[in-house]
VEXDRENPA-242575 format. One record per residue (C-alpha): residue number from 1; chain; y, z, x. Coordinates in steps of 0.25 Angstrom, whole numbers. Layout:
BEGIN
nr; kette; py; pz; px
NUM; A; Y; Z; X
...
# end
This chain:
BEGIN
nr; kette; py; pz; px
1; A; -85; 69; 104
2; A; -74; 59; 102
3; A; -70; 53; 90
4; A; -61; 40; 88
5; A; -50; 40; 80
6; A; -48; 26; 74
7; A; -37; 18; 67
8; A; -38; 21; 53
9; A; -37; 11; 41
10; A; -26; 18; 33
11; A; -26; 6; 22
12; A; -37; -3; 16
13; A; -28; -15; 23
14; A; -26; -9; 37
15; A; -33; -16; 49
16; A; -23; -11; 59
17; A; -11; -2; 61
18; A; -2; 4; 71
19; A; -4; 18; 78
20; A; 9; 22; 76
21; A; 9; 36; 81
22; A; -1; 47; 88
23; A; 2; 61; 80
24; A; -9; 67; 89
25; A; -9; 66; 105
26; A; -20; 65; 115
27; A; -26; 80; 116
28; A; -21; 84; 101
29; A; -31; 92; 93
30; A; -34; 84; 80
31; A; -39; 90; 67
32; A; -44; 83; 55
33; A; -32; 78; 46
34; A; -22; 78; 57
35; A; -13; 67; 58
36; A; -16; 60; 72
37; A; -9; 48; 71
38; A; 0; 38; 62
39; A; -3; 24; 60
40; A; 6; 13; 54
41; A; -2; 4; 44
42; A; 4; -9; 37
43; A; 11; 0; 27
44; A; 13; 14; 33
45; A; 12; 24; 45
46; A; 1; 33; 41
47; A; -5; 46; 47
48; A; -18; 46; 52
49; A; -26; 59; 51
50; A; -38; 64; 60
51; A; -52; 63; 54
52; A; -58; 70; 66
53; A; -54; 84; 74
54; A; -54; 85; 88
55; A; -43; 80; 99
56; A; -37; 68; 100
57; A; -43; 64; 114
58; A; -37; 50; 116
59; A; -27; 41; 111
60; A; -32; 25; 111
61; A; -21; 18; 104
62; A; -6; 23; 107
63; A; 4; 25; 95
64; A; 11; 14; 92
65; A; 0; 4; 93
66; A; -1; -7; 83
67; A; -12; -15; 78
68; A; -23; -4; 80
69; A; -34; -9; 71
70; A; -41; 0; 61
71; A; -52; 8; 67
72; A; -48; 6; 82
73; A; -50; 19; 89
74; A; -36; 26; 92
75; A; -40; 38; 98
76; A; -50; 49; 100
77; A; -53; 62; 95
78; A; -63; 71; 104
79; A; -68; 85; 99
80; A; -63; 92; 111
81; A; -51; 91; 118
82; A; -51; 84; 132
83; A; -65; 79; 127
84; A; -67; 66; 135
85; A; -65; 54; 128
86; A; -72; 39; 131
87; A; -61; 32; 123
88; A; -63; 18; 118
89; A; -54; 7; 121
90; A; -44; 6; 110
91; A; -35; -6; 107
92; A; -24; -7; 98
93; A; -30; -18; 89
94; A; -45; -19; 91
95; A; -55; -29; 87
96; A; -60; -28; 73
97; A; -73; -27; 78
98; A; -68; -13; 84
99; A; -68; -5; 72
100; A; -81; -8; 68
101; A; -88; -4; 80
102; A; -80; 8; 82
103; A; -88; 17; 72
104; A; -100; 15; 81
105; A; -93; 18; 94
106; A; -87; 31; 89
107; A; -100; 40; 85
108; A; -90; 52; 81
109; A; -83; 41; 71
110; A; -96; 37; 66
111; A; -101; 50; 64
112; A; -89; 53; 55
113; A; -90; 40; 47
114; A; -105; 43; 41
115; A; -103; 57; 35
116; A; -89; 56; 28
117; A; -87; 72; 27
118; A; -87; 80; 40
119; A; -90; 95; 35
120; A; -82; 96; 23
121; A; -71; 86; 27
122; A; -71; 71; 21
123; A; -64; 61; 31
124; A; -56; 54; 22
125; A; -41; 48; 20
126; A; -32; 55; 11
127; A; -31; 42; 3
128; A; -46; 40; 2
129; A; -48; 55; -2
130; A; -38; 52; -14
131; A; -45; 39; -18
132; A; -58; 46; -18
133; A; -53; 58; -26
134; A; -47; 48; -36
135; A; -60; 39; -37
136; A; -69; 51; -36
137; A; -76; 46; -23
138; A; -83; 57; -16
139; A; -80; 55; -1
140; A; -92; 61; 4
141; A; -99; 49; -1
142; A; -89; 39; 6
143; A; -91; 32; 20
144; A; -78; 31; 27
145; A; -74; 20; 33
146; A; -61; 23; 40
147; A; -59; 30; 55
148; A; -70; 40; 58
149; A; -76; 38; 44
150; A; -64; 42; 36
151; A; -64; 38; 22
152; A; -53; 30; 19
153; A; -47; 23; 7
154; A; -56; 11; 7
155; A; -69; 20; 6
156; A; -66; 26; -7
157; A; -58; 15; -15
158; A; -67; 10; -26
159; A; -82; 11; -24
160; A; -84; 17; -10
161; A; -96; 9; -8
162; A; -88; -4; -10
163; A; -75; 2; -2
164; A; -76; -9; 9
165; A; -77; -20; -2
166; A; -61; -19; -5
167; A; -59; -23; 10
168; A; -70; -34; 10
169; A; -63; -41; -2
170; A; -49; -39; 6
171; A; -53; -47; 18
172; A; -51; -61; 13
173; A; -36; -58; 10
174; A; -33; -57; 25
175; A; -39; -68; 28
176; A; -31; -76; 19
177; A; -19; -71; 25
178; A; -20; -79; 39
179; A; -22; -92; 32
180; A; -7; -92; 27
181; A; -3; -86; 40
182; A; -8; -97; 50
183; A; 3; -107; 47
184; A; 12; -97; 52
185; A; 5; -98; 66
186; A; 14; -109; 71
187; A; 25; -99; 71
188; A; 24; -99; 87
189; A; 29; -113; 87
190; A; 42; -109; 81
191; A; 53; -113; 90
192; A; 66; -108; 82
193; A; 70; -94; 86
194; A; 63; -83; 78
195; A; 57; -69; 78
196; A; 44; -65; 77
197; A; 43; -52; 69
198; A; 28; -47; 70
199; A; 21; -44; 58
200; A; 19; -28; 55
201; A; 6; -23; 48
202; A; 13; -22; 35
203; A; 17; -36; 36
204; A; 3; -41; 39
205; A; -2; -33; 28
206; A; 8; -38; 18
207; A; 3; -53; 23
208; A; -10; -50; 20
209; A; -9; -42; 7
210; A; 0; -55; 2
211; A; -11; -65; 6
212; A; -20; -58; -3
213; A; -10; -60; -14
214; A; -11; -76; -11
215; A; -26; -74; -17
216; A; -20; -68; -30
217; A; -18; -78; -41
218; A; -5; -73; -47
219; A; 6; -77; -57
220; A; 21; -72; -59
221; A; 28; -68; -71
222; A; 44; -65; -72
223; A; 52; -57; -82
224; A; 67; -54; -82
225; A; 70; -40; -86
226; A; 83; -35; -91
227; A; 85; -22; -85
228; A; 99; -16; -89
229; A; 93; -5; -97
230; A; 83; -2; -86
231; A; 96; 0; -77
232; A; 103; 8; -86
233; A; 92; 17; -88
234; A; 90; 19; -73
235; A; 104; 22; -71
236; A; 103; 33; -83
237; A; 90; 38; -77
238; A; 97; 38; -63
239; A; 110; 46; -69
240; A; 101; 57; -74
241; A; 94; 61; -61
242; A; 97; 73; -52
243; A; 107; 69; -41
244; A; 97; 75; -31
245; A; 84; 83; -30
246; A; 70; 81; -34
247; A; 73; 76; -47
248; A; 83; 65; -42
249; A; 80; 51; -43
250; A; 87; 37; -43
251; A; 78; 26; -51
252; A; 79; 11; -46
253; A; 75; -1; -54
254; A; 62; -2; -47
255; A; 58; 12; -52
256; A; 58; 8; -65
257; A; 52; -6; -63
258; A; 41; 3; -57
259; A; 40; 12; -70
260; A; 40; -1; -79
261; A; 29; -8; -72
262; A; 20; 4; -72
263; A; 22; 6; -86
264; A; 19; -8; -88
265; A; 7; -7; -80
266; A; 2; 4; -88
267; A; 3; -5; -100
268; A; -3; -16; -93
269; A; -15; -13; -85
270; A; -19; -27; -82
271; A; -6; -29; -73
272; A; -10; -15; -65
273; A; -23; -21; -59
274; A; -30; -28; -48
275; A; -40; -39; -48
276; A; -54; -38; -42
277; A; -65; -47; -42
278; A; -74; -39; -52
279; A; -62; -34; -61
280; A; -48; -32; -63
281; A; -43; -17; -59
282; A; -34; -12; -69
283; A; -28; 2; -63
284; A; -27; 15; -71
285; A; -15; 19; -62
286; A; -2; 12; -61
287; A; 3; 12; -46
288; A; 14; 4; -42
289; A; 16; -2; -30
290; A; 31; -5; -26
291; A; 36; -15; -14
292; A; 44; -8; -5
293; A; 50; -17; 8
294; A; 49; -12; 22
295; A; 55; -18; 34
296; A; 41; -22; 38
297; A; 35; -27; 25
298; A; 32; -20; 11
299; A; 25; -10; 6
300; A; 20; -5; -9
301; A; 21; 10; -10
302; A; 14; 14; -24
303; A; 21; 22; -36
304; A; 8; 27; -41
305; A; 5; 30; -57
306; A; 20; 23; -59
307; A; 17; 24; -73
308; A; 15; 38; -75
309; A; 28; 41; -66
310; A; 43; 43; -71
311; A; 54; 35; -66
312; A; 59; 46; -57
313; A; 45; 49; -51
314; A; 44; 33; -48
315; A; 57; 32; -42
316; A; 54; 44; -32
317; A; 41; 39; -29
318; A; 46; 25; -25
319; A; 57; 31; -17
320; A; 47; 40; -9
321; A; 37; 28; -8
322; A; 48; 18; -3
323; A; 54; 28; 7
324; A; 40; 32; 13
325; A; 36; 16; 14
326; A; 48; 13; 22
327; A; 45; 25; 31
328; A; 31; 19; 31
329; A; 26; 33; 25
330; A; 18; 29; 14
331; A; 4; 33; 12
332; A; -7; 21; 10
333; A; -10; 26; -5
334; A; 5; 26; -8
335; A; 6; 10; -4
336; A; -8; 5; -6
337; A; -13; 2; -20
338; A; -6; 2; -32
339; A; -8; -8; -45
340; A; 5; -15; -47
341; A; 17; -19; -39
342; A; 32; -20; -39
343; A; 42; -27; -29
344; A; 56; -26; -33
345; A; 66; -34; -25
346; A; 78; -33; -35
347; A; 85; -24; -24
348; A; 86; -36; -15
349; A; 93; -44; -25
350; A; 80; -53; -28
351; A; 80; -57; -43
352; A; 65; -62; -45
353; A; 53; -63; -37
354; A; 39; -63; -37
355; A; 30; -53; -28
356; A; 17; -53; -22
357; A; 5; -46; -29
358; A; 1; -35; -20
359; A; -16; -36; -20
360; A; -23; -30; -27
361; A; -13; -27; -37
362; A; -12; -38; -49
363; A; 3; -39; -50
364; A; 17; -36; -44
365; A; 30; -36; -51
366; A; 42; -42; -43
367; A; 55; -36; -47
368; A; 70; -43; -45
369; A; 83; -39; -46
370; A; 91; -36; -58
371; A; 103; -44; -59
372; A; 113; -47; -70
373; A; 110; -59; -79
374; A; 115; -67; -92
375; A; 103; -65; -103
376; A; 102; -71; -116
377; A; 100; -60; -127
378; A; 99; -67; -141
379; A; 111; -76; -141
380; A; 119; -69; -131
381; A; 120; -69; -116
382; A; 121; -56; -109
383; A; 120; -50; -96
384; A; 108; -41; -91
385; A; 101; -35; -79
386; A; 89; -44; -77
387; A; 78; -41; -67
388; A; 66; -50; -64
389; A; 51; -45; -64
390; A; 41; -54; -59
391; A; 26; -50; -59
392; A; 16; -56; -50
393; A; 1; -55; -56
394; A; -13; -57; -52
395; A; -17; -68; -62
396; A; -33; -62; -59
397; A; -29; -50; -65
398; A; -19; -54; -76
399; A; -14; -66; -84
400; A; 0; -70; -86
401; A; 1; -63; -101
402; A; -4; -50; -95
403; A; 7; -49; -83
404; A; 18; -54; -93
405; A; 15; -43; -102
406; A; 17; -32; -91
407; A; 29; -40; -87
408; A; 34; -40; -102
409; A; 32; -24; -101
410; A; 39; -22; -87
411; A; 51; -30; -93
412; A; 51; -21; -106
413; A; 51; -8; -98
414; A; 62; -13; -90
415; A; 71; -18; -101
416; A; 68; -6; -109
417; A; 66; 5; -100
418; A; 66; 16; -107
419; A; 51; 14; -109
420; A; 50; 19; -94
421; A; 53; 32; -98
422; A; 43; 34; -108
# end
């Protein structure tokens, strides 16, 4: 009996990916849970675990193939070694209709999809299991939509019976992206010397996500923060850090901004929120997405429960996430989600800018560089280090006064930073 290995959907937004590497080779025995391949998504390189057991009889998509559509057949597993395989023809980028027909063509896969359990084992991704546990979802009642009936994140998020709904609501967003992109088509008529840089999967996703933001009615508010006390506290705390070892740390201004935003979000739940047509969702956890620049695009790893972490813990988590982000080793749950975002361009000397909201979040804070400026205090002019912070806010979720109160709280915490230690 043969079972098709399908290109997995490793994130809700993934439609295709690159088969970067086969960990197993033809003829190898495969056990459930073994890593069989590595897939490059728009954000990271992910390991793919086997759901079925047997032998890898045939590899249909060679490693290094880009643009492999989700649910395309990439290989075949047989129960016995050397068993004859009538392998289906594989294409790196099959038409959209192919994934819909695949479950019917592969009887073993369809057989797995109906009963979620095989004996005592529940076929679900680690992320789906974690979300199900957090939400109290019984996986035995969920029908998987992933490869070979595997339960994936979309099957267990929110109400399981309405799992496909978010995808349906998100469909119009991609449709809005090609519209502004069409004017770029005449680029073929450019006669001046130029270089064409092919769009990476990450860049395509960024385009689609930013296209979604065009539908969000938003506004901007800017405050200027005097950070001399913040810099002094940072220097004092860094001076108390061990030189090396597990307890060593080196705080950055960004670490302190993350903590200030986390405390402010806990005080202003109206900002730690998202818009839906039925209700405004105010999150119970403060999970802050922090923009990290990569050569191929942008990724936003998440500091989870940031309001509950100390400064050293935030600093350590940020360094770890940023390092693994640049190496392409983040797990989906480490960069998907978040309740609020921060984008800091101060290290590039940018004094002030506005950032684009990361849907479905309702706000993002843009942080500029601290510069020495003349400021008026009473009747005197003095020199201070001033940093700009600008919030971009979804007007459907909050009004100007609510966003201004949040910015005021962040400003107060940064100007009197001892409050961050309480």
